[in-house]
C-alpha positions as CSV (number, residue, x, y, z in Angstrom):
1,X,-10.8,-4.9,5.8
2,X,-7.2,-3.7,6.2
3,X,-4.6,-6.3,7.4
4,X,-1.8,-5.0,9.6
5,X,1.2,-7.3,9.8
6,X,3.0,-7.0,13.1
7,X,2.9,-4.8,16.2
8,X,6.0,-2.9,17.1
9,X,6.0,0.1,14.8
10,X,2.7,-1.3,13.5
11,X,1.2,0.3,16.6
12,X,1.5,3.6,14.8
13,X,-0.6,2.3,12.0
14,X,-3.2,0.7,14.3
15,X,-3.6,3.9,16.3
16,X,-4.2,5.8,13.1
17,X,-6.7,3.3,11.8
18,X,-8.6,3.7,15.1
19,X,-8.5,7.5,14.7
20,X,-9.8,7.1,11.2
21,X,-12.5,4.6,12.2
22,X,-11.4,2.0,9.6
23,X,-11.9,-1.7,10.0
24,X,-8.7,-3.8,10.3
25,X,-7.3,-7.0,11.7
26,X,-3.8,-7.5,13.2
27,X,-1.8,-10.5,12.0
28,X,1.0,-11.3,14.5
29,X,4.6,-11.5,13.3
30,X,7.3,-12.6,15.7
31,X,10.6,-11.3,14.4
32,X,12.5,-13.0,17.2
33,X,11.3,-16.4,16.2
34,X,12.1,-18.2,13.0
35,X,10.9,-15.5,10.7
36,X,12.2,-17.3,7.7
37,X,9.6,-20.0,8.2
38,X,6.7,-17.5,8.0
39,X,6.2,-17.9,4.3
40,X,2.9,-16.0,4.4
41,X,4.5,-12.9,5.8
42,X,7.5,-13.2,3.6
43,X,5.2,-13.2,0.6
44,X,4.0,-9.8,1.8
45,X,7.4,-8.4,2.7
46,X,10.4,-10.4,1.7
47,X,12.7,-7.9,3.5
48,X,11.2,-9.4,6.7
49,X,10.5,-6.3,8.8
50,X,7.3,-4.9,10.3
51,X,4.9,-3.4,9.8
52,X,3.2,-4.1,6.5
53,X,-0.4,-3.6,5.4
54,X,-2.7,-5.0,2.9
55,X,-5.5,-2.6,1.8
56,X,-7.4,-4.3,-0.9
57,X,-4.9,-4.9,-3.6
58,X,-2.4,-2.5,-2.1
59,X,0.6,-3.8,-0.1
60,X,2.8,-1.4,1.7
61,X,5.7,-1.4,4.2
62,X,7.5,1.3,6.2
63,X,5.3,2.7,9.0
64,X,5.5,6.4,8.1
65,X,4.8,5.8,4.5
66,X,1.8,3.7,5.6
67,X,0.5,6.6,7.7
68,X,1.0,9.0,4.8
69,X,-0.8,6.6,2.5
70,X,-3.8,6.0,4.8
71,X,-4.6,9.7,5.4
72,X,-4.3,10.4,1.7
73,X,-6.2,7.3,0.5
74,X,-8.9,7.4,3.2
75,X,-9.1,11.2,3.8
76,X,-9.6,14.0,3.8
77,X,-9.2,14.1,7.5
78,X,-8.2,16.6,10.2
79,X,-5.4,14.2,11.0
80,X,-3.5,15.5,8.0
81,X,-3.5,19.2,7.0
82,X,-4.1,19.9,3.3
83,X,-0.9,20.9,1.3
84,X,-2.2,24.4,1.1
85,X,-2.6,24.7,4.9
86,X,0.2,26.7,6.6
87,X,0.6,23.8,9.1
88,X,1.4,21.3,6.3
89,X,5.2,21.7,6.2
90,X,5.5,21.4,10.0
91,X,3.2,18.4,10.0
92,X,5.2,16.6,7.3
93,X,8.5,17.4,9.0
94,X,7.4,15.9,12.3
95,X,5.6,13.0,10.7
96,X,8.9,11.8,9.3
97,X,11.1,12.9,12.2
98,X,9.3,10.5,14.4
99,X,11.1,7.6,12.7
100,X,14.0,9.0,10.7
101,X,15.3,11.3,13.5
102,X,14.1,9.7,16.7
103,X,13.0,6.0,16.6
104,X,15.6,4.8,14.2
105,X,18.6,6.0,16.2
106,X,17.2,4.5,19.3
107,X,16.7,1.2,17.4
108,X,20.5,1.0,17.1
109,X,20.8,1.1,20.9
110,X,18.0,-1.4,21.4
111,X,19.5,-3.9,19.0
112,X,22.9,-3.7,20.7
113,X,21.4,-4.1,24.2
114,X,19.3,-7.1,23.1
115,X,21.6,-8.9,20.6
116,X,25.2,-7.8,21.2
117,X,27.7,-9.6,23.5
118,X,27.9,-8.0,26.9
119,X,31.2,-6.3,26.2
120,X,29.8,-4.7,23.1
121,X,26.4,-3.4,24.4
122,X,27.8,0.1,25.2
123,X,29.7,0.9,22.1
124,X,30.6,3.9,20.0
125,X,27.6,3.4,17.6
126,X,25.1,3.2,20.5
127,X,26.5,6.4,22.0
128,X,26.4,8.1,18.6
129,X,22.8,7.1,18.0
130,X,21.7,8.4,21.4
131,X,23.4,11.7,20.7
132,X,21.6,11.9,17.3
133,X,18.3,11.3,19.1
134,X,19.0,14.0,21.7
135,X,20.0,16.5,19.0
136,X,16.8,15.8,17.0
137,X,14.7,16.1,20.1
138,X,15.6,19.8,20.2
139,X,13.2,20.2,17.3
140,X,10.4,18.6,19.4
141,X,11.3,20.8,22.4
142,X,11.1,23.9,20.3
143,X,7.8,23.0,18.8
144,X,6.3,22.2,22.2
145,X,7.3,25.6,23.4
146,X,5.3,27.0,20.5
147,X,2.2,24.8,20.3
148,X,0.5,21.9,22.1
149,X,0.9,19.5,19.1
150,X,3.4,18.9,16.4
151,X,1.5,20.7,13.7
152,X,0.0,23.4,15.9
153,X,-3.2,23.5,17.8
154,X,-4.7,20.2,16.7
155,X,-3.7,16.5,17.0
156,X,-2.5,15.0,13.7
157,X,-0.8,11.8,12.4
158,X,2.5,13.6,13.2
159,X,1.7,13.3,16.9
160,X,1.2,9.5,16.4
161,X,4.7,9.4,14.9
162,X,6.4,11.5,17.5
163,X,4.5,10.0,20.5
164,X,5.5,6.4,19.5
165,X,9.2,7.5,19.2
166,X,9.1,9.2,22.7
167,X,7.5,6.2,24.3
168,X,9.9,3.8,22.5
169,X,12.9,5.7,23.8
170,X,11.4,5.9,27.3
171,X,10.4,2.3,27.5
172,X,13.9,1.1,26.4
173,X,15.6,3.3,28.9
174,X,17.3,5.7,26.5
175,X,15.3,8.8,27.3
176,X,13.5,10.3,30.3
177,X,10.9,12.8,29.2
178,X,10.8,16.1,31.0
179,X,7.7,17.7,32.3
180,X,6.7,19.3,29.0
181,X,7.2,16.1,27.1
182,X,5.3,14.2,29.7
183,X,2.3,16.6,29.4
184,X,2.5,16.2,25.7
185,X,2.4,12.4,25.9
186,X,-0.5,12.6,28.3
187,X,-2.4,14.7,25.8
188,X,-1.8,12.4,22.9
189,X,-2.2,9.1,24.7
190,X,-5.4,10.3,26.5
191,X,-7.4,9.8,23.3
192,X,-9.9,7.0,23.1
193,X,-8.4,5.8,19.8
194,X,-5.1,5.3,21.6
195,X,-6.7,3.1,24.3
196,X,-8.5,1.0,21.6
197,X,-5.2,0.6,19.7
198,X,-3.5,-0.7,22.8
199,X,-6.3,-3.2,23.3
200,X,-5.7,-4.5,19.8
201,X,-2.0,-4.9,20.5
202,X,-1.6,-7.2,23.5
203,X,2.2,-7.4,23.1
204,X,2.6,-3.7,23.1
205,X,0.1,-3.3,26.0
206,X,2.0,-5.9,28.1
207,X,5.3,-4.3,27.4
208,X,4.0,-0.8,28.3
209,X,2.6,-2.2,31.6
210,X,5.9,-4.0,32.4
211,X,8.0,-0.9,32.2
212,X,5.4,1.6,33.6
213,X,4.5,3.6,30.5
């Protein structure tokens, strides 16, 4: 039984676990509460961020690293092309772009809008982060002009990574998907595993419902 610590970016992990058909449990972690008092979680990740997983004797943090680990450890699976597959480089690029190029810049804006004083919510760093997101989105736009999914003609873990980032940006008000992006999101989130993952993440499901996406 794999334990997933925390929703948030942990939703990516839970969605992949549903796609892989692996048993798991979700242990809630509230980063906005007194995280320093959650000694059980801090024993797993003393850096105090989510998600983290326990898979037998293996403990990992960083959502994209966890995705890469799961498909390697519990594969082979169509959710990850083999290294010899021509689609592998594109898959790997978009797997990591979903966090490093898209979700992380938006996180800067989200943190400012939630935590910063009113006069500092719209600052240079937030505007820079949104520009970075928009620039990186050109890669997604180009790929969707070429193929229905990030690695080509089939759904992979890279689509979990990118879809999460697009929904994160939309739900926080930093990005409005165009028609092509909306069609892509409809394809990826129309999967049964996505619905099951939402049911396992009540906080994420409630947030999505509250903002209409």
